C-alpha positions, -999 to +999 in steps of 0.1 A: +491+104+187+496+065+181+473+038+174+473-001+165+447-012+137+446-044+112+459-037+080+429-058+064+400-038+082+415-006+075+422-015+038+385-026+035+372+003+052+391+026+030+383+010-001+347+013+005+352+053+011+376+057-019+350+062-047+344+097-034+381+110-039+384+128-069+411+135-093+407+170-098+405+185-067+405+225-060+415+222-021+446+197-022+438+187+013+408+168-003+438+142-017+439+128+019+417+109+043+406+126+074+413+103+105+394+111+138+401+094+169+380+091+199+388+072+227+392+034+206+369+041+177+381+057+146+364+076+121+379+080+084+362+106+058+368+111+022+351+141+006+347+163-026+331+190-009+297+179-028+299+144-010+312+128+019+316+095+030+325+084+066+333+045+078+339+037+116+362+007+129+377+000+161+411+007+170+438+004+199+447+041+206+463+061+233+447+095+232+421+112+208+432+133+178+427+142+142+451+137+112+451+140+074+471+113+057+476+111+017+450+088+003+465+071-026+498+065-009+478+048+022+460+027+000+488+016-019+508+002+006+478-014+027+470-031-008+504-046-005+505-056+032+497-091+045+469-094+074+488-079+106+486-050+131+500-019+118+511+007+140+505+045+133+527+073+151+517+108+142+538+134+155+518+161+165+542+191+159+549+183+121+520+163+115+545+135+098+529+100+101+551+066+103+537+034+099+551+007+114+543-031+105+565-066+109+589-063+083+597-026+086+583+012+085+574+036+063+570+074+064+548+101+048+538+135+052+505+146+071+486+174+074+463+191+103+431+178+105+414+211+115+420+218+078+396+194+065+362+207+053+337+203+077+301+185+071+277+212+068+252+215+100+222+196+093+189+213+107+150+208+102+157+172+090+131+148+076+136+110+081+127+076+065+139+042+075+144+019+042+158-015+037+188-016+015+174-038-009+149-014-020+174+014-022+199-008-045+172-019-064+157+013-069+192+027-081+200-005-104+166+002-121+166+039-126+200+052-129+208+041-162+183+063-176+198+097-159+210+123-183+247+137-187+238+172-201+255+199-178+231+222-192+201+201-176+215+193-140+182+184-127+179+156-153+214+144-143+202+126-111+173+103-099+141+121-086+130+111-055+091+113-043+083+100-008+048+096+003+025+078+031+014+058+001+044+053-020+081+057-029+086+067-063+120+070-081+122+088-115+155+094-139+152+104-176+171+120-200+145+131-225+151+101-248+141+076-225+126+073-186+123+052-157+096+054-130+102+029-103+076+028-074+073+008-042+045+004-019+062-017+010+084+013+025+066+044+033+073+081+042+055+098+069+050+125+048+055+144+018+089+150+002+106+152-027+143+159-039+168+150-069+197+129-058+231+132-080+245+103-096+280+099-078+265+093-043+237+070-058+269+049-072+285+047-039+255+038-023+251+009-046+283-004-042+284-004-003+247-018+002+248-054+011+207-057+007+198-069+042+207-036+065+183-009+072+193+024+057+186+056+078+178+084+053+179+118+068+171+151+043+164+189+043+163+213+015+198+209+003+214+177+019+206+142+022+225+116+048+223+081+043+237+063+073+239+022+072+261-008+084+294+014+098+288+041+074+274+076+066+273+090+032+264+124+032+254+147-005+243+178-016+210+174-036+206+188-070+188+220-067+159+227-095+124+217-106+122+178-119+101+179-152+068+166-149+073+131-161+038+119-157+025+143-185+051+128-208+037+092-205+010+086-229-022+073-216-037+057-247-017+028-260-040+004-279-013-016-297+002-042-269+032-063-278+039-093-254+075-110-262+100-131-245+126-107-230+159-126-235+147-136-268+140-101-277+172-087-260+192-111-278+179-107-314+182-067-310+219-076-298+231-092-328+209-073-351+223-036-338+257-047-346+247-038-382+229-006-374+240+030-379+267+039-352+254+074-347+217+067-346+217+032-335+185+028-352+167-006-354+134-008-370+106-030-357+080-044-379+047-061-364+020-080-382-001-105-369+020-126-344+054-120-363+080-095-351+107-082-376+141-065-366+161-047-395+192-026-390+212-014-418+240+011-422+240+027-458+274+043-454+292+005-450+265-016-471+259-033-438+222-049-428+208-074-406+173-088-403+157-115-379+121-126-372+105-137-338+073-149-329+054-128-304+018-120-291+002-089-307-030-070-300-033-041-324-031-028-359+002-037-379+028-011-372+062-005-382+081+017-357+120+024-351+140+028-317+175+037-305+186-001-298+211+012-275+185+024-252+158-006-257+189-028-251+193-009-218+158-011-205+156-046-214+187-057-196+174-039-163+140-056-165+141-089-147+108-110-157+108-134-185+081-116-208+074-079-211+051-060-227+055-032-250+025-005-254+023+016-284-003+038-299+017+054-331+052+056-345+059+088-336+049+083-302+065+070-270+065+032-263+059+020-228+078-010-215+065-028-185+070-067-172+042-092-181+037-099-145+055-079-118+077-101-096+069-085-063+032-072-057+048-044-036+070-032-071+058-014-098+080-004-130+074+016-160+099+024-187+092+047-219+114+055-248+111+077-275+113+065-311+135+078-338+124+087-372+124+060-399+149+063-430+130+056-457 
């Protein structure tokens, strides 16, 4: 089983799916790429059982077949080869692989392609077509708010809720929450599921933005097809918390402030905050906002004043500066609004004016107890 392929093209395709590979696989066969040849098409797969990515490219081949090739070894050699045609010669009996190029050749062990785990059968599929720009932006805006607690797996991914009216993406770790909505790409019916972090990060790194993504899903799996790639992932099983119930409805105190200015001040002041709580106090009186942080253990403290627009009663509230900075960094508008009701109730961040009329984003952050 022989085939010829461009070293640069193959390297780019392998790099795009290599993020799936895990360093602690239970099955040694998963340390390999699966090469499947059908006429002059080569499909390369990488998997960790939970997530599988496949990419397709054109090659010159004499016959069809499949072989598993060690991933790290192959990536390393292709990375150090200049652009040139490479010939793969596979021994069908021993599964050894010989790679020939201009200045020499390399040999490595291969494995029977039939031993590689198969993608689960996909029945009763729902589907939705959406642009790569929408998927990519939804991931960027929400994924940072997802949790890392193994005891609460449903909060370690992004909840997707699709309807004929809008697409909703939600992530929360119980301290912060982001709800991102789009009304310019609609589903035919109602559906909801939770996507894990790993496939979302892989999607984000491989989407260009202008392509169309076909999303197919059932109760246990989802498939994303775009460009010359396919990503299959297992959905997180469980019921996502009722996120709408935790969003306060009455927030009479509204702060409007320049986002970049506020973020820069927070970055400076938070340097002096307690390293375990990251607490920064915010005091708003009239049209002035004061930021204060201290770490009593090391006698560190810092404060700054900013001008703002404020409608409401004078208030002193404290937030985890790390969470607040993450949120401000993931908003795009020049000005943001923070709606609050009391020092022990969540604050809601929204853009002062949305950049896109089809887009709606809401970020919620829980306050921390003020140290007196």
